[in-house]
N, C-alpha and C positions, 0 to 999 in steps of 0.2 A: 407469450415470450418464451424463448427456449435457447439454450446454448448447446443443444444436442449436436454432436459431431464437430463442434468448434474446438480449436486448439489454442490453449493459453500457455504462454511462456511467463513464468512468475519467478522473480528474484526473491530470495529470502523466504521461501514457502515451506520451510521445514517445521515452522511453528507459528503461533500467534496470528496476526492479521493476514499475512500471506497465505497461510494454510486455510484459514477460515474462508477467504475468497476462493481458493481452489476447491474446497469442499462444497461450497454453494454451487459452483459451476458443475462439479462432478455429479450432483443430484440430477442434472439434466442429461448426463451421459457425455460430458465434455472430456477432451483429452487435456492433460496437464503435464507440462514439463516443469519439474521442481528444480530450479537452479539455486543451489545454496552450498555453503561451505561445510556444513555438519554432516560428515559421512559416517562417523562413529560417535557413540554417545558422549555428551559433554557433561562434566561433573556438576555444572550449575544451570544448564539449559535443557529444557525438555525437548525430546524429539530429534530425529535425523531425517535426511532425505528419504531414507528407506521406510521409516515408520510413517512418514507423511504419505508416501506412495501407497502403503497398505491401507491407510485411512481413505484415500481417494478412491481406491479400487472398491473398498467396501461400500462407499457412498454411491457407486454406480458409474464412476468414470474410469478412464484409462490413464495410467500414470507412467512417467518416465523420470526416475531420479537421476539428477545430474550434479556431480560435484563441480562447483563453479565458484571461484572467487572473482567477483565482477571488477576487481581492480586490475585484472590482467586480460589484455586484449585477446591473447590466444585462447584462453579458457572460455571467454564469452563467445568467440567465433566457433569454437568446437561445440559448445553446448547448443547454440542456435542451429548449427548444421545437423547435429544429432537429432534435435527436435524435428526439424524439417524432414530428415530422412525417415524417421519413425512414423510421423503423422501426416506428412505430405504438405505441410505449410504451417503458417502461423496466422491466426485471426486476431489474437488479443495479446498485448504485452503489458505486464503489470510490474512497475518498478516500485517494489516494496522494500528491498534491502536498504538498511540505513544504520548509521552509527551515531551514538549520542554521548556527549560529555557536557553537562551543564556547568561549566567552569568559567571563571573570569579570565581575562587576558593573561594576567600574571601567573595564574595557576594552570594554564593550558600549555603543555609542552608541545614542541613542534611535531613530534611523532603522533600525538593524538589529533592535532590540527590536520595533519596530512591524511590520517586515516579517515576522518569525517569527510573531508573533501574528495578523497579518492573513491569512497563508497557512495556518498550521497549525490554530489553534483556530477563528478566525472563518471562514476559508474552508471548513473541514470542516463547520462548523455550517450555513453558507449553502448549500453544494452539497447537503447532506443535506435541508435544509428544502425546497429547490426541487424535489428529486426525489420527495419523499414523496407528493404528490398522485397522481403517476403510478405509484409503487410500490404504492399502495393497490389499484390495478386489476390488478396482476400476480398470477400463479398461485402463485409461490413467491418472494416478494421478499426480497432481501438487501441490506444496506448493510455494507460492510467498511471499517474504518479500519486503515491501516498505522501502528499506534501501540501503545505498550507497556502492560503491566499497571500498575495504579495502586498502586505500592509506594512508600509515603511515607518511605523511608529517606533520611536526610540526605545520604548519599554520592551519590545521584543528582542532587542539587541543587548540592552544593558544586562550585564551579569553573565552572558554567554554568547558574546559576539561571534566567536569562531563557529559554534554550532549553528546559529541562525544563518550565517553566511552560507554554510554548507547545505542547510535544509532549503533555504530560499533558492539555492542554485538549481534544485530539482524543479521548483516552480517556474523558474526562468526558462527551463527547457520546455515547459508547457506553453508559456507565452510565445516563445519564438517558433517552436516546431508546429504549433497549431496553424500559424500563418504560413510557415515555410512549406508545409505539406498539404495545405488546403486543397489545391488542385488535384492532388492524388486521392482525396477523399478519406484520408487517415485522420481520425479524431484523436486529439491530445487533450486530456482533462486531468485536473487535480482533485483529489478527495481528501478531506481532513476531518477528524473527529472534534465535536464540540467539547466532549469530556475526555478525561483520561480513559484509556482502554486497558483492560486486564491482560497484560503481556508480561513476559519475562523482564523487560526493561523496567516496568513499574515495580515489580517484585524485588528485583535484584539491585537496581540502581537508584530508583527515585523515591519509592515510598514504602517498600516492604509489604508484608502480608496484610497489615491493616489497610494500607493504601489500596490494595486490590478491591476491598469492600466498597470503596468510593468510586468504582469504575463502572463503565458499561462493558459488555462482552464484545469480543471481536465481531460477533454476528451483525452488529449495527453497521459496520463498514462493509461486511460481506454482502448484506442485503442491498446496500446503496450501490456498491460496485456492480452487482448483478443488473440493477436497473440501468446503469450507465452503459454496460455492454450491449444492452438490447435497444439502445437509442440509435437512430439513423446517423451514421458517422459523419456524413457530409453536413448535416444540419446541427449536430450537437458536438461542438468542439471549442476549445479555448476557455472552458469554464473552470472556475475555482469553487468547488462545492463543499459545503459543510454537511456532514452526514444526516443529521436529523432534519434540517431544513429541506434538503433534497428529497428525503423520504416522505416528508409531509406534503411536499408539492406533488408527489406521485401517489398520494392516497393513503399513506401509512398514518394511523392514528394512535396505535398502542406502542408507546416507547418504554413503558415500565418493564416489558418483557426483556429488555436489554440490560437491566440493572443486575449487577452481581449481588447486591444486598439492598433491598428496597428500604431498609430502615436507616440507610446512610445517605447523607448529602453527596451528590455527585461532584467530583473534583473537576473544575474547568481545565481544559487543555491550554497549552500555549498557542499563540498566533491566531486566535479567533478574533477578528476585528470587532470593535465596539458597535459598528454599524451592521453587524450580522447577528441579531438577537435570536433566541430560541423561537421555534414555531409557536403560534398562538396555542395556549393551553398546555404547553410543555414546560415543566418545572424541573430544576436541578435539585430542589429541596428533598429531604427525606420524606418518605410517605408515612403518614400517620397510621 
């Protein structure tokens, strides 16, 4: 398996999961277009498109930092065109950019509602749409959404209906586009973590510094995404994957290496259906 010479267009790749996926591809010598908003250092968030580009280059890939707010059609069109102009095409599109607010209906103002839907559902649809004409010309084209299985249990909506609607909108793109573009041989798949992943959202919004210790590292998703990209696109599409289950199905047995702190119990993520348990022998409990 190798992504050498492949070109990835990754939204939200200046940090966290998007950057981890980009770095895993860069190890093979892939080209990565980093489409994200952070052009200058943010007081609360690590990394910019330029620091991400430097990391990708150090890892062995070629990087193109692109200032892009995926809420705006002209910025997405420009970023995709610059990527194609620089690298000659697009082989893989990763829809990672997302906004989160775990607030109830009465505590969610319309501005926050609109932001989540514009970035999560609408932005994913727009980036995918803009990349498809170029993916049609690729040898093994993949589109990957960092979004959950479509499990319509009320518990996933209760307490944060607006966020769930927006996040499930990304997954609905997988469901529809996998069928719509099947004849073109473009794979559309969703990937989601079983546990919380150590990102700025966990640290700054959800659980603080202590919460990070109950997480897996972004590498668990990067390794899973790498396996997805190396699957034959025509045969592997329309899947809703949980990271550790998919890795286990592909021969991975050591999941402890992904723990931030082995002495802490792992924090389950939202949206993992009850009918998708951990792989055999994999526990979320603290290691003794």
